[in-house]
C-alpha positions as CSV (number, residue, x, y, z in Angstrom):
1,X,235.2,103.5,225.6
2,X,232.9,106.2,227.0
3,X,234.1,106.0,230.6
4,X,237.8,105.7,229.6
5,X,237.5,108.8,227.4
6,X,235.8,110.7,230.2
7,X,238.4,109.6,232.8
8,X,241.3,110.8,230.5
9,X,239.6,114.2,230.1
10,X,239.0,114.4,233.8
11,X,242.7,113.7,234.5
12,X,243.8,116.3,232.0
13,X,241.4,118.9,233.5
14,X,242.6,118.2,237.0
15,X,246.2,118.7,236.0
16,X,245.1,122.0,234.3
17,X,243.6,123.2,237.5
18,X,246.8,122.3,239.4
19,X,249.0,124.2,237.0
20,X,246.6,127.2,237.1
21,X,246.9,127.3,240.9
22,X,250.7,127.0,240.6
23,X,251.0,129.9,238.2
24,X,248.7,132.1,240.3
25,X,250.9,131.6,243.4
26,X,254.1,132.1,241.4
27,X,252.8,135.4,240.2
28,X,252.5,136.4,243.9
29,X,256.0,135.3,245.0
30,X,258.2,138.3,245.6
31,X,261.0,138.7,243.1
32,X,263.8,138.7,245.6
33,X,262.6,135.5,247.1
34,X,262.3,133.5,243.9
35,X,266.0,132.4,243.8
36,X,265.7,130.9,247.3
37,X,262.4,129.3,246.4
38,X,263.9,127.5,243.4
39,X,266.6,125.9,245.6
40,X,263.8,124.3,247.7
41,X,261.8,123.5,244.6
42,X,264.7,121.7,243.0
43,X,265.2,119.6,246.1
44,X,261.5,118.7,246.1
45,X,261.6,117.7,242.4
46,X,264.7,115.6,242.9
47,X,263.0,113.8,245.8
48,X,260.0,113.1,243.5
49,X,262.2,111.9,240.8
50,X,264.0,109.5,243.1
51,X,260.6,108.2,244.3
52,X,259.5,107.6,240.7
53,X,262.7,105.9,239.7
54,X,262.7,103.6,242.7
55,X,258.9,103.2,243.2
56,X,259.1,99.4,243.0
57,X,261.8,99.1,245.7
58,X,260.1,101.6,248.0
59,X,256.7,99.9,247.9
60,X,258.1,96.4,248.2
61,X,260.2,97.4,251.2
62,X,257.2,99.1,252.9
63,X,255.1,95.9,252.6
64,X,258.1,93.7,253.6
65,X,257.4,91.7,250.5
66,X,259.7,88.9,249.2
67,X,260.1,87.5,245.6
68,X,258.4,84.2,245.0
69,X,259.1,81.5,242.5
70,X,256.7,79.7,240.2
71,X,256.9,76.6,242.4
72,X,255.7,78.6,245.4
73,X,252.9,80.5,243.5
74,X,252.0,78.6,240.4
75,X,248.5,80.2,240.0
76,X,249.9,83.7,240.3
77,X,252.6,83.0,237.8
78,X,250.2,81.4,235.3
79,X,247.7,84.2,235.5
80,X,250.3,87.0,235.2
81,X,252.0,85.2,232.3
82,X,248.8,84.8,230.4
83,X,247.7,88.4,230.9
84,X,251.2,89.8,230.0
85,X,251.2,87.7,226.9
86,X,247.7,88.9,225.9
87,X,248.8,92.5,226.4
88,X,252.1,91.9,224.6
89,X,254.0,93.1,227.5
90,X,257.0,91.7,229.4
91,X,256.5,89.5,232.5
92,X,256.9,91.5,235.7
93,X,258.6,90.4,238.9
94,X,256.2,88.8,241.4
95,X,256.2,89.3,245.2
96,X,254.2,88.2,248.2
97,X,253.8,90.3,251.3
98,X,253.4,88.3,254.6
99,X,250.4,90.2,255.9
100,X,246.8,89.1,256.6
101,X,245.4,92.3,255.2
102,X,244.0,91.4,251.8
103,X,245.5,93.7,249.1
104,X,247.6,93.9,246.0
105,X,249.6,96.5,244.1
106,X,251.8,96.9,241.0
107,X,254.5,99.4,240.6
108,X,257.5,100.3,238.5
109,X,258.4,103.1,236.1
110,X,257.6,101.1,233.0
111,X,256.6,97.5,232.0
112,X,260.2,96.3,231.9
113,X,260.8,97.4,235.4
114,X,257.4,96.4,236.9
115,X,256.7,94.4,240.0
116,X,253.4,92.9,241.1
117,X,252.7,92.1,244.8
118,X,249.9,90.3,246.5
119,X,249.4,89.9,250.3
120,X,249.0,86.5,251.8
121,X,245.6,87.6,253.0
122,X,244.5,88.3,249.4
123,X,245.7,85.0,248.1
124,X,243.8,83.2,250.8
125,X,240.6,85.3,250.3
126,X,240.1,85.1,246.5
127,X,239.4,82.3,244.1
128,X,241.4,82.0,240.9
129,X,238.9,83.9,238.7
130,X,238.8,86.8,241.2
131,X,242.6,86.8,241.5
132,X,242.8,87.1,237.7
133,X,240.6,90.2,237.8
134,X,242.8,91.8,240.5
135,X,246.0,91.0,238.7
136,X,244.7,92.4,235.4
137,X,243.7,95.6,237.3
138,X,247.2,95.9,238.7
139,X,249.0,95.3,235.4
140,X,247.0,98.0,233.8
141,X,248.3,100.6,236.3
142,X,251.8,99.8,234.8
143,X,250.7,99.7,231.2
144,X,248.8,103.0,231.6
145,X,252.0,104.6,233.1
146,X,250.0,105.5,236.3
147,X,253.2,105.7,238.4
148,X,254.4,108.5,236.1
149,X,251.0,110.3,236.3
150,X,250.9,110.1,240.1
151,X,254.6,111.2,240.3
152,X,253.9,114.3,238.2
153,X,250.8,115.1,240.3
154,X,252.9,114.7,243.5
155,X,255.6,117.0,242.0
156,X,253.2,119.8,241.1
157,X,251.4,119.5,244.4
158,X,254.8,119.7,246.2
159,X,255.6,122.9,244.2
160,X,252.3,124.4,245.1
161,X,253.0,123.7,248.8
162,X,256.5,125.2,248.6
163,X,255.2,128.3,246.9
164,X,252.5,128.7,249.5
165,X,255.0,128.4,252.3
166,X,257.0,131.2,250.7
167,X,253.9,133.3,250.6
168,X,253.3,132.7,254.3
169,X,256.9,133.4,255.4
170,X,258.1,136.0,253.0
171,X,254.8,137.6,251.7
172,X,253.8,138.1,248.1
173,X,253.6,140.7,245.4
174,X,255.9,143.5,244.5
175,X,256.7,145.2,247.7
176,X,257.6,148.4,245.9
177,X,254.0,148.6,244.6
178,X,252.4,148.0,248.0
179,X,252.3,144.2,248.2
180,X,248.7,143.6,247.1
181,X,245.8,142.2,249.1
182,X,247.4,140.8,252.3
183,X,244.3,138.8,253.3
184,X,243.8,137.4,249.8
185,X,247.4,136.3,249.7
186,X,247.2,134.7,253.1
187,X,244.0,132.8,252.2
188,X,245.6,131.6,249.0
189,X,248.8,130.5,250.8
190,X,246.7,128.5,253.3
191,X,244.0,127.0,251.0
192,X,246.1,126.2,247.9
193,X,248.1,123.3,249.4
194,X,244.8,121.8,250.6
195,X,243.3,122.2,247.1
196,X,246.5,120.7,245.5
197,X,246.2,117.6,247.8
198,X,242.5,117.1,246.9
199,X,243.2,117.4,243.2
200,X,246.1,114.9,243.5
201,X,243.8,112.5,245.3
202,X,241.1,113.0,242.6
203,X,243.7,112.1,239.9
204,X,244.5,108.9,241.9
205,X,240.8,108.0,242.1
206,X,240.3,108.6,238.3
207,X,243.2,106.3,237.5
208,X,241.6,103.5,239.7
209,X,238.5,103.7,237.5
210,X,240.6,103.3,234.4
211,X,242.5,100.3,235.8
212,X,239.2,98.6,236.7
213,X,237.8,99.1,233.2
214,X,241.0,98.3,231.2
215,X,241.8,95.3,233.4
216,X,238.3,94.0,232.9
217,X,238.7,94.4,229.1
218,X,241.9,92.4,229.3
219,X,240.3,89.5,231.1
220,X,236.9,89.9,229.4
221,X,235.3,89.3,232.8
222,X,234.4,92.5,234.7
223,X,232.2,90.5,237.2
224,X,235.2,88.7,238.5
225,X,236.8,92.0,239.6
226,X,233.5,93.2,241.0
227,X,233.3,90.0,243.1
228,X,236.9,90.5,244.2
229,X,236.2,94.1,245.2
230,X,233.3,93.0,247.4
231,X,235.5,90.6,249.3
232,X,238.3,93.2,249.6
233,X,235.9,95.8,250.9
234,X,234.9,93.6,253.9
235,X,238.4,92.1,254.2
236,X,240.3,95.4,254.5
237,X,237.8,96.6,257.2
238,X,238.3,93.4,259.2
239,X,242.1,93.5,258.8
240,X,243.3,97.1,258.1
241,X,246.9,97.9,257.8
242,X,248.5,100.1,260.6
243,X,248.8,103.7,259.4
244,X,252.6,103.8,259.5
245,X,254.2,106.5,257.5
246,X,255.8,104.1,255.0
247,X,252.5,102.3,254.4
248,X,250.6,105.6,254.0
249,X,253.1,106.7,251.4
250,X,252.4,103.6,249.2
251,X,248.7,103.1,250.0
252,X,247.6,104.8,246.8
253,X,249.2,102.0,244.8
254,X,246.9,99.3,246.4
255,X,243.7,98.0,244.8
256,X,241.7,98.8,247.9
257,X,242.1,101.4,250.6
258,X,244.1,99.5,253.3
259,X,243.0,101.7,256.1
260,X,239.7,102.3,258.0
261,X,238.2,105.6,256.8
262,X,235.0,107.4,257.7
263,X,233.5,110.8,257.7
264,X,235.8,113.6,256.6
265,X,238.5,111.0,256.0
266,X,236.7,109.9,252.9
267,X,237.4,113.3,251.3
268,X,241.1,112.5,251.5
269,X,240.7,108.9,250.3
270,X,243.1,107.7,247.5
271,X,240.5,105.3,246.1
272,X,236.9,105.8,244.8
273,X,234.0,104.3,246.8
274,X,233.8,100.5,246.3
275,X,230.1,100.7,245.5
276,X,230.8,103.0,242.5
277,X,233.6,100.8,241.2
278,X,231.4,97.7,241.5
279,X,228.5,99.4,239.8
280,X,230.6,100.5,236.8
281,X,232.0,96.9,236.4
282,X,228.5,95.5,236.6
283,X,227.4,98.0,233.9
284,X,230.2,96.8,231.7
285,X,228.9,93.2,232.0
286,X,225.3,94.3,231.4
287,X,224.0,93.6,234.8
288,X,224.8,92.9,238.5
289,X,226.5,89.8,239.7
290,X,223.6,89.0,242.1
């Protein structure tokens, strides 16, 4: 429980930093501009709410996935049914995406509206034990309400960006009192959206660690997921997804980063390093797989 407790505290702390940045920028927004700001903020929040409510449809459409029957995917159905029963949760809808890039995701605003999707590449790459580890990981994202967590983080990050844009275009502070430090306001307006994005990504990475650990507790087999992650790391590098806008928007849902990333790009990754994830799983099992 140590890692899980730490991950929960880290998520709460990151949210605290986001709210602190938001309140700081709000204090600098000129009084006459706040009414106009709230119009844009409301539009942004409505967009986030729509994305949260329809998260399953958006992700499935982006991956061009189709629903599959138990006759088509008996192993997938058997594993998900067993895991759902063990977790005392309803059976989600199952989908397969016709792409060679090995990956999987689960989405939906709650367990009763959940969907689990695997790509054809993943189903061909993993054995049944490894597939069980991956599917348990994905189900835990739903059970831990990670879609809600990521939606709230996106909403706060969007508000910070909107506030920052207002600072850039309309200036900050009370103009009757001189407007404050112009350079400081400009720096905050430019840097705060970057900070908000990095914090949002850090929250996403923290939730991946939790799903790894909780999913492994559900299966009782952390080394199965560690083995699957090794295969996924090389598989996604061999067959990355194209960085289309729709795919970028749902990439944080996937168990492995579906794009090639190196250098500075790693700073903006939605997933923790595979080596760290595997090491944590091996520690759970008491030793490495090899």
